[in-house]
N, C-alpha and C positions, 0 to 999 in steps of 0.2 A: 902703425900698420895702415895699409891703404887698399884693402880689398874692395872697398866701396867708395874709393876716391871720386869725387865729383857727382855722386849719386844723391838724389833727393827722395826721401822716404816719408810716408805717412804710416804711423803705427797706431792702431786703435787699442783701447784698453791699456794704454801705455803708462798710466800714472803709477802703477804698482804691479807687483807680481811678475809674470812672464813678460808682459809688455814692457815694463820698465827695464827688465834684463835685456830684451832685444834692443831697446833704445840706447842703452849704455854701450853695448857692443858695436852697434852701427856707428855711433859717434867715434868710438875708438878706432874704427876702420875707415874713417874719412868721410862718412856720409853727413848730410844735413837732415835733421829729423824733425818732423812735426809730431809732437806728442798730442794725440787726440783722445780725449776721455771725458766722461761726465763728471769726474772727480776733480773739481777745479783746484782746490788747495794742494792736493798731492801732486797734480800735474805741474803746477807752477813751481813748486819746490824742486821737483826733478829737473825741470827745464833750467832753472837757475844753477843747479848743481852741475849740469852737463855743459853749460857755457853758451857761447854765441851761436854755435851751430845747432842748437836745439831751441825750439819754440813750443809753447803750449797753446792749444786751442780747445775750447769746450765743444764736445761733439755728442749729440744724442744720435747714436748709430741707427736708430729706427726712423729717422726723419730725412727724406730725400733732400729737402731744401737746405738742411743743416750740412749734409754731405757736400753739396755744391759750394757752400760758403767756405768749408774747410779746404777744398781743393783750390778755390780761388785765392784764399789767404796764403796757402802754401806756395803757389806760383808767385805771388807778390813778394813774399819773404825770401824765397830761395830759387824759384824757377820751376820749369815743368817737372812733373813727378815721374821718377823712374821705378819706384818701389812702393807697393801697398802691402802691408801686413794686416790682414783682418784677424785681429787677436781677441777683440772684445767678446765676452760670453758670460753666461750664468748657468748655474746648475740648481737642481732642487731634488731632494731625496724624498719623494712622495710616490705612492703607488698610483695606478690608474684610477683606483677607487677614491683616493684621497684628493688628488689634484683637481682644482677647479678649472673651468674653461678659461677664466680670466688669467690664471697662473700659466696655463698651457700656452695661451696666445702670447703672453709676455715672453716666454722662453723662445717661441718661434720668431717673434719680432727681433729679439736681441741676437740670437744665435744664427738664425737663418736669413731672414729678410735683410738684415744689415749687411751681410756678405754680398748679396745681389746688389743692393744700393751702392755699396762702396765700389764694387767693380765697375758698375755702370757710370758712376760719377767721375771716376779717375781716367776713363778711357780717352776722352779728348786731350787731356794733359799728357798721357803716355804717348799718344800719336804725335804730339808736338815734340816729344823727346825721342821720337823714332824707335820706340819700343820700351819694354819694361818687364818687370817681374812682379806677379801677384802671388803672395803666399797666404793661403787660407788655413787658419789653425782649426783643425777638426779635433779628433780624439780617437783613442782606440775604440771608443764607443761609436765611431763612425764605421767600424769594421765588425764589432761584436756587440751583443746586447748589453744593456745597462738600464739606467733610470729612464722612465717614461718622460718624454719631452726632450731631455738632453740627448738621448740616443737618437731619437727621430731627427732632430735638427743637425746632429753631427753627421749622420748618414746623408742628409740633404746637402751639406757643405761638400762632402766628397763627390756627390753627383754633379753639383753646380761647377765644381772645379774642372771636371772632365769636359762638360759641355762648353764652358767658357774657353778652355784651352783649345778646343777644336774651332770655336768661333774666331779666336783672336790670333791664331798662329801666323796668319798671313800679315798681321800688323807688327810682327816681331815682339808680341807680348806673350810671355810664358805664364802659366797658371798651374800651381802645384798645391797639394794639401799636405799638412803635417799632422801626424796622429800621435800625440803624446800619451803616455800611460799616466802613472801617478807622479805628480810633480809637486814640490813644496811651494805652494802659492796660497794666498788668502782664501781662495775658493775652497780648498780642501780642509781649511781650518774652521769652516762654519760649524756651528753647534750641531746641526742636523747631519753632518757628514764626517766629523772628525773621528769618532770611534770606529765607524765603518771602514774608513780609509786606513786607519791604523791596523786593523785586523786584516784587511785585504792585502796590505803591503807585505805581510808575512809570506804570501804566495808568489812574490815576484822572483823569478830565477836569479836576477842580479843581486838579490838580497837586500835591496834598499829602495827608497823613493828617490827620484831624480832631482837634481838641482835645476833651477830655471836656466842657468847658464849653459847647461848641456843641450837644452832645446834651442837656445839662442844660437849656438854654434851651427846647428842644422839650418835654422832659418837664415843665418848669414850666408851659408853656402848657396841656398836657393835664391837669395836676393842678388848674389854676385854673378858676374859673368862666368864664373867657374862652372856653373850648372847650365850653360847655354843650350845644351841639347836635351834638357829635362823639361817636359811640360805634360800636363794631364796626368801626373803621377802621384802616388801616395808614398809618403816617407814616414815610416813608423819608428818611434823612439820610445820604447816601453820596457827596457831591461829584460826582454825576452818573454814578456807576459803573454802575448798572443801567439808565440811560437809553440806553446805547450799543447 
């Protein structure tokens, strides 16, 4: 398949989970992919698995200088960047009474500030490429309430997406947000979340939790030229959960 033939992509949080799923599909569709993650071993294993069109680079998404290095390395390896998928994120199942300021700021840095830093860092490269597509992975908790910290930052990603889309439309750069519901990833298998998610899944109209590949198909559409008139929009993939 060649829906992304000739495209150069950076995907954050791509060493495992949804990010790895996105990377596999992008490679299958003809893209060259920079797998960017803090998890070195997992990222290197995936890059080797995916072949010569995939490379791994260690990225702390909270560091602007690190972002600049990743963009520079991607250009050296593959060329100017056409696609950025801001996928990295964390969650924490604590109440506002329980969560510490340090924990809260960590969630903000990883889920929210990183999206700003990534978009800003990739812009010069996308201008060289005469346009591009930025896909920001938010959540249904960017539309409805949920855990403190996680919900806050996912709402922020939704707002940043709209603001950036308006800023960048004249550069031929599209920016959209994806809002997954409950997806089978390592994040929902965490000890403090697993039982809650299992119970919550019973209330999904589709009757099941989604596979990462189902989200990847939507991300692929937004990354490709097929979605050329979509920008500043929210794309929900939740099995009907927020339609109730």
